[in-house]
Each structure stands twice: as structure tokens, then as C-alpha cells.
PATOR-892851 format. One record per atom (N, C-alpha, C): z, y, x. Coordinates in steps of 0.001 Angstrom, whole numbers. Atoms other than C-alpha are relative to their C-alpha. Example, Ala and Ser with C-alpha at 12.3 -4.5 7.8 and 13.67 -1.06 7.14 Angstrom:
{{0; -1190; 890}}
{{7800; -4500; 12300}}
{{0; 1200; 900}}
{{-60; -1190; -820}}
{{7140; -1060; 13670}}
{{730; 1090; -770}}
***
This chain:
{{-178; -1116; 480}}
{{-105; -378; 147}}
{{-77; 1552; 988}}
{{273; -1508; -982}}
{{764; 2444; 2934}}
{{-1399; 13; 665}}
{{1896; 565; -906}}
{{-2985; 1407; 4549}}
{{-640; 1291; -1120}}
{{538; -773; 1088}}
{{-4325; 2597; 1393}}
{{524; 1853; -425}}
{{-864; -1542; 244}}
{{-1917; 6033; 1280}}
{{-1280; 595; 1238}}
{{731; -453; -783}}
{{-3292; 6661; 4720}}
{{-1035; 61; -62}}
{{1658; -541; 543}}
{{-6959; 6538; 4108}}
{{62; 885; -1188}}
{{279; -795; 426}}
{{-6854; 8183; 1228}}
{{525; 1756; 291}}
{{-92; -1130; -435}}
{{-5345; 11091; 2771}}
{{-910; 504; 394}}
{{991; 138; -484}}
{{-7418; 10611; 5293}}
{{-1131; 806; -384}}
{{883; -255; 634}}
{{-10207; 10887; 3116}}
{{-689; 1132; -563}}
{{-158; -1211; 524}}
{{-8911; 14215; 1188}}
{{-31; 1157; 929}}
{{-393; -684; -1906}}
{{-8046; 15606; 4904}}
{{-1612; 75; -147}}
{{1192; -91; -1198}}
{{-12094; 14848; 6142}}
{{-1176; 490; -1520}}
{{1227; -1156; 483}}
{{-13137; 16775; 2582}}
{{122; 1285; 121}}
{{-274; -1848; -353}}
{{-11916; 20147; 3572}}
{{-570; 86; 1316}}
{{812; -208; -1529}}
{{-14380; 21525; 6446}}
{{1236; 643; 567}}
{{-731; -258; -960}}
{{-11586; 23647; 7379}}
{{1026; -425; 640}}
{{-1921; 1395; -546}}
{{-8315; 21122; 7906}}
{{-1589; -1037; 1014}}
{{618; 394; -1284}}
{{-11736; 19295; 9805}}
{{-463; 1315; 1104}}
{{-9; -530; -1402}}
{{-12435; 22193; 12276}}
{{1550; 91; 576}}
{{-1815; -210; -823}}
{{-8825; 22644; 12862}}
{{426; -1544; 819}}
{{-211; 1140; -822}}
{{-8699; 19042; 13976}}
{{-688; -143; 763}}
{{1121; -78; -951}}
{{-11998; 19290; 15621}}
{{792; 1067; 1929}}
{{-486; -1065; -1424}}
{{-10507; 22438; 17960}}
{{951; -640; 766}}
{{-1379; 67; -835}}
{{-7330; 21089; 18637}}
{{-413; -1706; 831}}
{{201; 714; -1228}}
{{-8759; 17564; 19936}}
{{-948; 577; 1080}}
{{932; -122; -1107}}
{{-11426; 19004; 22321}}
{{882; 1530; 884}}
{{-1184; 3; -1352}}
{{-7823; 21476; 23401}}
{{441; -925; 605}}
{{-781; 1191; -263}}
{{-6053; 17913; 23888}}
{{-1285; -362; 1391}}
{{1477; 963; -455}}
{{-9756; 16931; 25681}}
{{140; 782; 1861}}
{{145; -1351; -1258}}
{{-9770; 20512; 27758}}
{{1738; -420; 1021}}
{{-1257; -326; -763}}
{{-5970; 19968; 28396}}
{{328; -1528; 1255}}
{{109; 791; -1068}}
{{-6526; 16617; 29818}}
{{-901; 242; 1785}}
{{1486; 199; -870}}
{{-9687; 17788; 31927}}
{{514; 1035; 1270}}
{{-1396; -1051; -1260}}
{{-7175; 20615; 33769}}
{{774; -1114; 155}}
{{-987; 658; -995}}
{{-4581; 17870; 34784}}
{{-702; -938; 1028}}
{{1009; 1215; -220}}
{{-7432; 15639; 36042}}
{{-539; 833; 1194}}
{{-74; -883; -928}}
{{-8574; 18706; 37982}}
{{654; 756; 771}}
{{-182; 88; -1508}}
{{-6098; 19699; 39434}}
{{1109; -1047; 947}}
{{-354; 1055; -291}}
{{-5116; 16266; 40402}}
{{-907; -456; 953}}
{{956; 352; -1631}}
{{-8236; 15783; 42804}}
{{-63; 1630; 276}}
{{-36; -817; -1374}}
{{-7930; 19293; 43936}}
{{-1324; 1107; -961}}
{{1237; -374; -879}}
{{-11340; 20206; 42334}}
{{174; 1207; -1336}}
{{-681; -698; 982}}
{{-11025; 24204; 40533}}
{{-1485; 321; -558}}
{{1699; 180; 979}}
{{-14919; 24040; 39058}}
{{669; -300; -1339}}
{{-885; 152; 1431}}
{{-13205; 21796; 36790}}
{{1038; 625; -510}}
{{-420; -1037; 779}}
{{-10595; 23842; 35693}}
{{-628; 496; 103}}
{{46; -1276; 689}}
{{-11722; 26646; 35464}}
{{-1161; 172; -1377}}
{{953; -192; 1713}}
{{-14593; 25494; 32670}}
{{1121; -1019; -780}}
{{-1187; -73; 804}}
{{-11193; 23537; 31312}}
{{60; 643; -1180}}
{{-978; -1221; 1123}}
{{-9778; 26688; 30709}}
{{-582; 462; -766}}
{{1477; -654; 893}}
{{-13050; 28075; 29126}}
{{-27; -503; -1745}}
{{-465; 715; 1388}}
{{-12630; 25133; 26722}}
{{372; 420; -544}}
{{-1220; 183; 351}}
{{-9498; 25674; 26249}}
{{292; 1475; -948}}
{{-532; -621; 277}}
{{-9550; 29096; 25632}}
{{-1519; 347; -1230}}
{{908; 462; 1616}}
{{-13070; 28669; 22926}}
{{991; -897; -1377}}
{{-153; 766; 875}}
{{-11310; 26251; 21179}}
{{1953; 403; -879}}
{{-774; -1379; 704}}
{{-7619; 29248; 20978}}
{{-781; 643; -899}}
{{999; -285; 569}}
{{-10408; 31021; 19577}}
{{305; -353; -1396}}
{{-59; 246; 1668}}
{{-11566; 29087; 16658}}
{{1140; -213; -600}}
{{-988; -39; 1092}}
{{-7971; 28172; 15554}}
{{237; 1453; -345}}
{{-175; -1090; 617}}
{{-7131; 32057; 15528}}
{{-843; 553; -615}}
{{1235; 62; 1101}}
{{-10361; 31994; 13433}}
{{-134; -334; -703}}
{{-73; 932; 883}}
{{-9573; 29220; 11028}}
{{358; 283; -419}}
{{-1133; -885; 796}}
{{-6927; 31967; 8998}}
{{-1709; 789; -602}}
{{679; -563; 353}}
{{-10143; 33631; 7850}}
{{-1389; -519; -635}}
{{845; 1398; 588}}
{{-12536; 30534; 7015}}
{{196; -206; -960}}
{{-239; 426; 1107}}
{{-12681; 29917; 3437}}
{{-799; -1342; 145}}
{{465; 1013; 442}}
{{-13893; 26394; 2228}}
{{-356; 376; -1460}}
{{1168; -680; 1029}}
{{-16500; 27492; -351}}
{{-482; -1865; -368}}
{{217; 1462; 669}}
{{-17479; 24192; -2950}}
{{-1585; 544; 386}}
{{766; -215; 201}}
{{-21159; 24448; -3314}}
{{-467; 519; -1586}}
{{-78; 27; 1830}}
{{-22338; 25115; -6814}}
{{-445; -999; -483}}
{{190; 888; 905}}
{{-24198; 22398; -7167}}
{{949; -1408; -462}}
{{-1097; 464; 114}}
{{-21227; 20396; -6493}}
{{669; -10; -1305}}
{{-64; -350; 1381}}
{{-19688; 22260; -8885}}
{{-508; -661; -986}}
{{1280; 856; 1546}}
{{-22041; 21141; -11243}}
{{-56; -1380; -274}}
{{131; 1115; 376}}
{{-21861; 17924; -10464}}
{{1624; -1028; -465}}
{{-1214; 1046; 523}}
{{-18135; 17396; -10779}}
{{881; 298; -1525}}
{{-595; -404; 1516}}
{{-17471; 19293; -14466}}
{{-901; -1016; -532}}
{{778; 853; 934}}
{{-20754; 16908; -15424}}
{{1054; -1434; -287}}
{{-807; 1693; -282}}
{{-18471; 13790; -14284}}
{{1064; 320; -382}}
{{-1389; 177; 1268}}
{{-15197; 14979; -16238}}
{{-504; 225; -1378}}
{{671; 114; 1383}}
{{-17358; 15775; -19098}}
{{-936; -1747; -191}}
{{210; 1374; 840}}
{{-19055; 12030; -19247}}
{{1341; -1142; 282}}
{{-791; 787; 253}}
{{-15955; 10529; -18375}}
{{1077; -238; -1450}}
{{-708; 54; 923}}
{{-13706; 12440; -21212}}
{{-1119; -670; -479}}
{{342; 1030; 1198}}
{{-16687; 11287; -23587}}
{{-117; -1090; 328}}
{{-973; 1930; -888}}
{{-16015; 7610; -21713}}
{{503; -317; -921}}
{{-1241; 272; 940}}
{{-13001; 8222; -23434}}
{{117; -330; -1019}}
{{878; 13; 987}}
{{-14199; 8923; -26225}}
{{117; -847; -880}}
{{1160; 1716; 956}}
{{-16227; 6450; -27067}}
{{1037; -1241; 244}}
{{-666; 1776; 113}}
{{-13915; 3369; -26157}}
{{1395; 426; -659}}
{{-1410; 0; 729}}
{{-10403; 5201; -27857}}
{{-912; 258; -1779}}
{{643; 344; 1422}}
{{-13428; 5226; -31176}}
{{-676; -1080; -161}}
{{242; 1395; 219}}
{{-14659; 1890; -30387}}
{{1344; -1031; -562}}
{{-1026; 667; 730}}
{{-11483; 378; -30679}}
{{1194; 662; -752}}
{{-727; -890; 1028}}
{{-9795; 2341; -33410}}
{{1099; 713; 232}}
{{-1815; -297; -119}}
{{-6871; 3495; -31843}}
{{-735; 1723; 15}}
{{53; -1192; 1001}}
{{-8896; 6994; -33107}}
{{463; -61; -1339}}
{{59; 320; 856}}
{{-8662; 5309; -35970}}
{{1810; -44; -852}}
{{-933; -23; 202}}
{{-5093; 4681; -36167}}
{{863; 1322; 509}}
{{-1045; -972; -52}}
{{-3692; 8134; -34662}}
{{-550; 599; -1809}}
{{456; -178; 1172}}
{{-5717; 9239; -37530}}
{{601; -390; -1578}}
{{-1738; 289; 1653}}
{{-3127; 7167; -40430}}
{{795; 607; 676}}
{{-610; -587; -83}}
{{-692; 7600; -37975}}
{{469; 1657; -794}}
{{173; -2041; 627}}
{{-1147; 11922; -39036}}
{{-343; -44; -1124}}
{{294; 130; 1363}}
{{-2075; 10987; -42153}}
{{-1365; 906; 190}}
{{1329; -297; -489}}
{{-5525; 12381; -41219}}
{{-815; -424; -1387}}
{{1292; 1090; 841}}
{{-7527; 10366; -44046}}
{{-1231; 1020; -735}}
{{1319; -940; 586}}
{{-10856; 11359; -45097}}
{{539; -258; -1548}}
{{-77; 185; 2429}}
{{-11556; 12441; -49134}}
{{-1069; -1740; -212}}
{{1024; 698; 200}}
{{-13959; 9858; -48862}}
{{858; -940; -709}}
{{-1305; 1479; -229}}
{{-11597; 7032; -48149}}
{{1377; -119; -473}}
{{-726; -528; 1088}}
{{-8860; 8915; -50043}}
{{-598; -1016; -1739}}
{{387; 13; 1099}}
{{-10839; 8967; -53037}}
{{-450; -1303; -790}}
{{-126; 1561; 33}}
{{-12340; 5086; -52509}}
{{1534; -766; -52}}
{{-1286; 1394; 75}}
{{-8424; 3572; -52550}}
{{411; 176; -1689}}
{{-595; -186; 2360}}
{{-7627; 5537; -55852}}
{{-912; -319; -1022}}
{{639; 776; 594}}
{{-10450; 4011; -57476}}
{{620; -1162; 41}}
{{-568; 1216; 97}}
{{-9103; 683; -56073}}
{{898; -44; -660}}
{{-1357; 409; 1027}}
{{-5616; 1185; -57670}}
{{-347; 282; -1326}}
{{104; -163; 1895}}
{{-7231; 2140; -61363}}
{{-760; -1094; 225}}
{{253; 1231; -217}}
{{-9266; -823; -60519}}
{{586; -1434; -459}}
{{-1231; 1416; 235}}
{{-6447; -3463; -60495}}
{{1170; 1017; -987}}
{{-861; -288; 1520}}
{{-4511; -1093; -63277}}
{{-721; -555; -1101}}
{{916; 920; 1289}}
{{-5348; -3164; -66525}}
{{-260; 874; -1149}}
{{-246; -1036; 1028}}
{{-4223; -287; -68415}}
{{-1689; 1286; -233}}
{{1545; -802; -892}}
{{-7895; 1755; -66494}}
{{-1030; -297; -348}}
{{1498; 344; 452}}
{{-11174; 1539; -67931}}
{{-637; -28; 1060}}
{{399; 191; -1499}}
{{-12254; 1474; -64254}}
{{-494; -1201; 358}}
{{534; 1577; -447}}
{{-14622; -1770; -63141}}
{{-270; 301; 1416}}
{{167; 283; -1266}}
{{-15205; -3104; -60004}}
{{-1723; 1150; 358}}
{{1197; -769; -1093}}
{{-18835; -1533; -60157}}
{{-219; 1004; 395}}
{{-450; -1182; -173}}
{{-17469; 2081; -60321}}
{{879; -166; 1521}}
{{-517; -155; -1712}}
{{-15307; 667; -56865}}
{{-1328; -2; 771}}
{{1345; -152; -345}}
{{-18530; -407; -56066}}
{{-813; 897; 948}}
{{886; -455; -483}}
{{-20487; 2162; -56518}}
{{1038; 1347; 1462}}
{{-703; -863; -1239}}
{{-17782; 4214; -54086}}
{{889; -302; 1100}}
{{-98; 21; -1454}}
{{-17627; 2001; -51446}}
{{-1271; 762; 335}}
{{1891; 710; -742}}
{{-21555; 2010; -50993}}
{{41; 1686; 311}}
{{283; -1544; -465}}
{{-20795; 6116; -50442}}
{{105; 248; 1930}}
{{-512; -57; -1033}}
{{-19301; 5208; -47250}}
{{-1741; -414; 1138}}
{{1424; -59; -668}}
{{-22814; 5402; -44880}}
{{7; -1750; 436}}
{{62; 971; -296}}
{{-21712; 2030; -42953}}
{{413; -1078; -467}}
{{-360; 855; 308}}
{{-20426; 240; -45126}}
{{-1520; -504; -1015}}
{{1312; 179; 529}}
{{-23807; 602; -47139}}
{{-374; -1199; 434}}
{{958; 448; -1277}}
{{-25993; -463; -44403}}
{{683; -1690; 38}}
{{-758; 1691; -74}}
{{-23327; -3793; -44137}}
{{-361; -521; -2537}}
{{280; 550; 417}}
{{-23497; -4185; -47676}}
{{-1801; -233; -1317}}
{{1097; -387; 630}}
{{-26988; -3571; -48051}}
{{-776; -1808; 1145}}
{{-129; 61; -965}}
{{-27197; -6180; -45311}}
{{857; -1509; -379}}
{{-997; 919; 286}}
{{-24799; -9065; -46981}}
{{-1260; -553; -1122}}
{{265; -9; 1340}}
{{-26805; -8416; -50313}}
{{-1692; -895; 125}}
{{1335; 574; -396}}
{{-30435; -9754; -47833}}
{{372; -1111; 7}}
{{-220; 1381; -999}}
{{-28309; -12529; -46361}}
{{602; -1151; -1272}}
{{-589; 1287; 1740}}
{{-27441; -14257; -50380}}
{{-1310; -366; -393}}
{{1584; 688; 623}}
{{-31039; -14119; -51267}}
{{-717; -695; 538}}
{{513; 1042; -633}}
{{-31706; -15820; -48196}}
{{-106; -1178; -530}}
{{-708; 929; 38}}
{{-29631; -18250; -48787}}
{{-23; -1217; -1607}}
{{416; 652; 2033}}
{{-30543; -18660; -53067}}
{{-988; -903; 841}}
***
């Protein structure tokens, strides 16, 4: 788990160009310091002077870093927002297809008028003192396009069986 955390942190740090510049400048300074030590050990002043200049340039880069801004390209920003929109649409689609949205609507009491009217008609159909019959109930249920399509399909299947 800790390896994954390290990889994620490195990936996030690698995405920031300012952090990469800073890390590279630090690495250059470390290498220049090693060259200075090596030049002093072998007595080569040309290496020491060159490494000192490299170290000064890397130090200047570190000095300029606070004034550098990481700017996201417009195309990448647009791509990010399209990704977010697609993710939200995907979650909404899955919630709708799984019945989660229906569960939330029922829990919150947001019932469609057409369904409430059909339910009331069904209750009236079961009440023997009321004149409503099964035909009225079926007509009300068929006002739902999904139910109507399923009803027609069932009728075709019944005719094919007969």
C-alpha cells in the first residue's frame, strides 16, 4: 500500500512543471557539488570553475522559481471538464438503470402524477362499490410509453402463441 502511495505522490509531483524544474535544479546542484569535490580532490581548477558556474546557474533557477506559474493548457482544461461531464453522466445513467433514482424518488415522495393517478384508479378498481373496471385501469397504465410498448409486445406474443 505504501508503494502505491509513493507512486501516486510521484505521479502528482511529476504533473507539476514547477516542481519538476525545482527537482531538476536541485539535482544539477548536487551533481555540480560532486564535481567541485572531485575537482578539488584531483587539483583540477578548470573542473572546479565549470562546476561552480553550473551551481550558480542552478541556484539562479531556484531563485526564479517563485515567479514561475504552472499554467494548464486550454485543451487540457477542456478535456478535464469533458471528463468530469462524462463521469457525471455515467453515474447518473448507472443510478437510473439500477433503480437507485427510483428508490430516491419514492423515499422523498416525488411520485409522477401519471403513476399516482394510475395507482388511484387501481385502488378504485379493487373497490367493489366503485364503477371503475379493468379496462379503465389498463387504459390508464397504457398512458405510460414504456408500459404501452411492453403491452403491445405481450399482445403480439399472445397472438403468435395462439
